[in-house]
C-alpha positions as CSV (number, residue, x, y, z in Angstrom):
1,M,-21.7,54.7,12.5
2,A,-22.3,58.3,12.1
3,P,-25.5,59.6,13.9
4,R,-28.0,61.4,11.8
5,V,-29.2,63.7,15.0
6,V,-27.0,64.7,17.8
7,L,-28.6,66.0,20.8
8,F,-26.9,68.1,23.9
9,Q,-28.2,70.6,26.5
10,G,-28.4,74.3,26.7
11,Q,-29.3,76.6,23.6
12,R,-27.4,77.4,20.5
13,G,-24.8,78.9,20.7
14,A,-23.3,76.2,23.9
15,Y,-20.0,74.8,24.0
16,S,-21.8,71.3,23.8
17,E,-22.7,72.5,20.6
18,E,-19.6,73.5,19.6
19,A,-18.2,70.0,20.7
20,A,-21.2,68.1,18.8
21,R,-20.3,69.9,15.5
22,G,-16.7,69.3,15.7
23,M,-17.2,65.3,16.0
24,F,-20.5,64.9,13.9
25,P,-20.0,68.1,11.1
26,D,-22.6,66.3,8.8
27,A,-25.3,65.8,11.4
28,E,-28.0,67.3,12.8
29,V,-27.4,69.2,16.2
30,V,-30.6,69.4,18.2
31,A,-30.8,71.2,21.7
32,L,-32.7,70.8,24.9
33,P,-33.7,72.7,27.8
34,T,-32.3,69.4,30.1
35,F,-29.8,66.6,30.6
36,R,-32.6,64.7,31.7
37,E,-34.9,65.5,28.5
38,V,-31.6,64.7,26.0
39,F,-31.4,61.4,28.1
40,L,-35.4,60.5,27.5
41,R,-34.9,61.5,23.8
42,L,-32.3,59.3,23.0
43,Q,-34.1,56.7,24.3
44,R,-36.7,56.9,21.8
45,E,-34.0,57.6,18.4
46,S,-32.4,54.4,17.7
47,D,-30.2,56.9,15.0
48,A,-29.7,59.6,17.5
49,Y,-26.6,60.1,19.6
50,A,-26.6,63.0,22.4
51,C,-22.9,64.8,23.6
52,L,-23.0,65.7,27.0
53,P,-20.3,67.4,29.3
54,L,-18.6,65.3,32.1
55,E,-16.2,67.0,33.7
56,N,-13.8,70.3,33.8
57,T,-10.1,70.6,34.6
58,T,-11.2,73.6,36.9
59,A,-14.8,73.2,38.5
60,G,-14.6,69.0,38.6
61,R,-17.7,66.7,37.6
62,V,-20.9,67.7,36.1
63,S,-23.0,65.7,39.0
64,D,-26.0,65.9,36.8
65,V,-24.5,63.7,33.9
66,Q,-23.0,60.8,36.1
67,L,-25.8,60.8,38.2
68,L,-28.1,60.1,35.2
69,L,-26.0,57.6,33.3
70,P,-26.5,54.7,35.0
71,R,-30.3,55.3,35.1
72,F,-30.9,54.8,31.3
73,P,-30.0,52.6,28.5
74,V,-27.1,54.2,27.1
75,Q,-23.5,53.0,26.1
76,I,-20.5,55.9,26.2
77,V,-18.7,55.3,22.4
78,R,-16.5,58.5,22.6
79,E,-15.0,61.2,24.6
80,W,-13.6,64.6,23.6
81,F,-12.1,67.3,24.8
82,L,-12.7,70.9,24.3
83,P,-10.7,74.1,25.5
84,I,-12.8,76.3,27.1
85,R,-12.3,80.3,26.6
86,H,-14.9,82.3,28.5
87,Q,-15.8,85.6,27.3
88,L,-17.5,88.5,29.2
89,L,-20.7,89.4,26.8
90,G,-22.7,92.6,27.7
91,V,-25.5,94.4,25.2
92,P,-24.2,97.0,22.9
93,Q,-24.8,100.0,25.0
94,A,-23.1,98.1,28.0
95,T,-19.1,98.4,29.0
96,R,-17.1,96.8,31.9
97,R,-17.9,99.2,33.9
98,T,-21.7,99.0,34.0
99,I,-21.5,95.4,34.7
100,R,-23.3,94.8,38.1
101,R,-24.2,91.4,37.8
102,V,-23.6,88.3,35.4
103,L,-25.6,85.1,34.5
104,S,-24.2,81.7,33.5
105,H,-24.5,77.9,34.1
106,P,-23.2,77.3,38.0
107,Q,-19.8,75.3,36.3
108,A,-18.9,78.6,33.9
109,L,-19.3,80.7,37.0
110,A,-17.2,78.7,39.0
111,Q,-14.4,78.7,36.2
112,C,-14.0,82.2,36.4
113,A,-14.7,82.8,40.0
114,A,-11.5,84.6,40.7
115,F,-12.5,86.9,38.0
116,L,-15.8,87.9,39.1
117,E,-14.7,88.5,42.6
118,R,-11.6,91.2,41.4
119,E,-14.3,92.8,39.4
120,G,-17.2,93.0,42.0
121,I,-19.4,91.2,39.8
122,E,-22.3,89.4,41.3
123,P,-22.6,85.8,40.0
124,V,-26.1,84.3,39.2
125,P,-26.8,80.9,38.1
126,F,-28.6,80.2,34.9
127,D,-29.5,76.8,33.1
128,D,-26.7,77.4,30.6
129,T,-24.5,79.4,29.3
130,A,-26.1,80.5,25.8
131,G,-29.4,80.4,27.5
132,A,-27.6,83.0,29.8
133,A,-26.2,85.0,26.7
134,A,-30.0,84.7,25.3
135,E,-31.4,86.0,28.4
136,V,-29.0,88.8,28.3
137,A,-29.6,89.4,25.2
138,R,-33.9,89.8,25.6
139,R,-33.5,92.0,28.6
140,E,-31.0,94.7,27.1
141,D,-29.9,95.7,30.9
142,P,-26.6,97.2,30.6
143,T,-25.9,96.1,34.3
144,I,-26.5,92.3,33.2
145,A,-23.8,90.5,31.6
146,A,-23.3,86.7,30.5
147,I,-20.2,84.6,30.8
148,A,-20.4,82.2,27.3
149,S,-18.6,81.4,24.2
150,R,-17.9,83.9,21.8
151,A,-20.2,81.7,19.2
152,A,-22.9,83.1,21.9
153,G,-22.2,86.3,21.6
154,T,-22.3,86.7,17.6
155,Y,-25.4,84.5,17.8
156,Y,-27.3,86.9,20.0
157,G,-26.1,89.9,19.2
158,L,-23.7,90.7,22.3
159,K,-20.3,92.8,22.3
160,V,-17.4,91.1,24.5
161,L,-16.4,93.0,27.2
162,A,-13.6,91.1,28.4
163,R,-12.1,88.3,26.7
164,N,-11.1,85.0,28.0
165,V,-11.9,85.0,31.4
166,Q,-11.5,81.7,33.0
167,D,-9.3,81.5,35.7
168,E,-7.3,79.0,34.3
169,D,-5.2,78.7,31.1
170,H,-6.1,75.1,31.1
171,N,-9.6,75.0,31.6
172,T,-11.0,72.1,29.5
173,T,-14.3,70.3,29.7
174,R,-14.6,67.0,28.7
175,F,-17.4,65.4,27.0
176,I,-18.9,62.0,26.4
177,V,-21.1,60.8,23.2
178,L,-23.8,58.5,24.4
179,A,-25.4,56.1,22.0
180,P,-28.8,54.1,22.8
181,A,-27.8,50.9,24.3
182,P,-26.7,47.8,23.5
183,Q,-23.9,48.7,21.0
184,P,-21.1,46.6,20.1
185,Y,-17.7,47.3,22.4
186,P,-15.3,48.3,19.3
187,P,-13.0,45.4,18.7
188,L,-9.6,45.4,20.8
189,R,-6.8,46.3,18.5
190,R,-3.0,45.8,19.3
191,G,-1.8,49.2,20.1
192,A,-5.0,51.2,20.1
193,R,-5.6,52.6,24.2
194,F,-8.9,52.0,25.3
195,L,-11.0,53.2,28.5
196,T,-13.5,50.7,30.3
197,A,-16.5,52.7,32.1
198,L,-18.2,50.7,35.0
199,W,-20.9,51.6,37.5
200,F,-21.3,49.5,40.5
201,T,-22.8,49.7,44.0
202,L,-20.3,48.2,46.5
203,K,-21.3,45.9,49.0
204,S,-21.4,47.1,53.1
205,V,-18.5,44.7,54.3
206,P,-15.4,46.0,55.5
207,A,-12.8,47.1,53.3
208,A,-15.0,46.0,50.2
209,L,-13.7,49.2,48.1
210,Y,-10.3,48.2,48.5
211,K,-10.9,44.7,47.5
212,A,-13.1,45.7,44.9
213,I,-10.7,47.6,43.3
214,G,-7.8,45.5,43.7
215,G,-8.4,43.2,41.1
216,F,-7.1,46.1,38.7
217,A,-3.9,46.9,40.7
218,T,-3.0,43.2,40.4
219,A,-3.9,43.3,36.8
220,A,-1.7,46.4,36.3
221,L,-4.7,48.5,34.9
222,N,-4.9,51.9,35.6
223,L,-7.8,53.5,37.2
224,T,-8.3,57.1,35.7
225,K,-11.5,58.1,37.1
226,I,-13.0,57.3,40.6
227,E,-16.7,58.9,41.7
228,S,-18.9,57.9,44.4
229,H,-22.4,58.2,45.1
230,L,-24.8,57.5,47.5
231,T,-27.4,55.1,46.7
232,G,-31.4,55.6,47.3
233,D,-32.3,56.7,50.5
234,R,-29.3,54.4,52.3
235,F,-26.2,56.0,53.8
236,S,-24.7,52.7,54.4
237,R,-23.8,51.5,50.7
238,A,-22.1,53.5,47.6
239,Q,-22.3,53.7,44.1
240,F,-19.3,54.0,42.2
241,Y,-18.3,55.6,38.3
242,I,-15.1,54.4,37.6
243,E,-12.9,54.4,34.5
244,V,-10.5,52.2,33.8
245,E,-7.2,51.8,30.6
246,G,-8.3,48.5,29.2
247,H,-10.9,46.3,27.3
248,P,-13.0,43.9,28.4
249,E,-11.9,41.5,25.9
250,S,-8.4,41.6,27.4
251,S,-7.3,38.6,30.0
252,A,-6.2,41.6,32.6
253,M,-10.0,43.0,32.2
254,Q,-11.6,39.7,32.7
255,H,-9.4,38.9,35.5
256,A,-10.1,42.5,37.3
257,L,-14.0,42.1,36.8
258,R,-14.1,38.5,38.2
259,E,-12.8,40.0,41.2
260,L,-14.9,43.4,41.0
261,S,-17.8,40.8,41.2
262,F,-16.9,39.6,44.7
263,F,-17.4,42.7,46.7
264,A,-19.8,44.8,44.3
265,D,-23.5,44.3,43.3
266,E,-25.3,45.5,39.9
267,V,-21.3,45.8,37.8
268,R,-22.7,47.3,34.4
269,I,-20.2,48.2,31.7
270,L,-21.7,51.9,30.7
271,G,-19.1,51.9,27.7
272,V,-16.1,51.2,25.7
273,F,-14.3,53.7,24.0
274,E,-10.9,54.7,22.3
275,A,-9.0,57.2,24.6
276,H,-8.7,60.8,23.1
277,A,-5.3,62.2,22.1
278,Y,-5.8,64.9,24.0
279,R,-5.3,62.8,27.1
280,L,-1.4,63.2,26.3
281,R,-1.0,66.2,24.6
282,G,-2.8,68.4,27.0
283,H,-4.0,72.1,26.7
284,Q,-1.3,73.3,24.6
285,E,-2.9,72.0,21.9
286,Q,-6.3,72.3,20.6
287,A,-8.5,69.1,20.7
288,A,-9.1,67.6,17.2
289,P,-10.5,64.1,16.2
């Protein structure tokens, strides 16, 4: 199903907007200021999707998104990979030598940390990359720059002072598409590669994690991602987010899920979706549908 509206966190010119438009060129793309507001609005609009960053090859996970995922009735229905090419953007009268501080999202600053250190520029965290570009344009200060996309620079009338300032050539962000739950899982198809995203709370017993995920090894299922978080105000139990190459309708996955249920509470499937071809191609090619 093609959504009527796609929500993203940030402002016009954000990388999330670029990803959303790449996947859903005919949908209305709506910017919201925070991740939480995206989740809240997604609950109210049955024909809306959300496009959110989950992790980056340079700076790691976007923890706010991972923490919000199990707290709302949503499902992951798609993944998308976007190579991120950061630009140093300033007002028309600025030059590279005049810049003393740079505004951007903490993830973007982390992706450009070596560049900023070499240039002697002070990083200043901001809510989002495109919002940082808008703020630089508003201030009209030649000593302040933003790290954001080329599209954000064009949209807010800034000029590029330095191109492609990310530290790593492979710098790529993985986005997920969320839909209101419940959604039907895509049917199991021969030859298709599926990922299943799971969230569970581990029982506080010896070797619980080893035993909980051991069923996936026994069933020859590959875990592509595992993240842990503390649960509530307790330091004795952990919650885990994992992604597994497999489909819940397969006998192998059903065996692994039964094993998981013995050692974990509150097991929840957060989504079943096809693996994007970019997983195999790597950063040498542009992500495509």
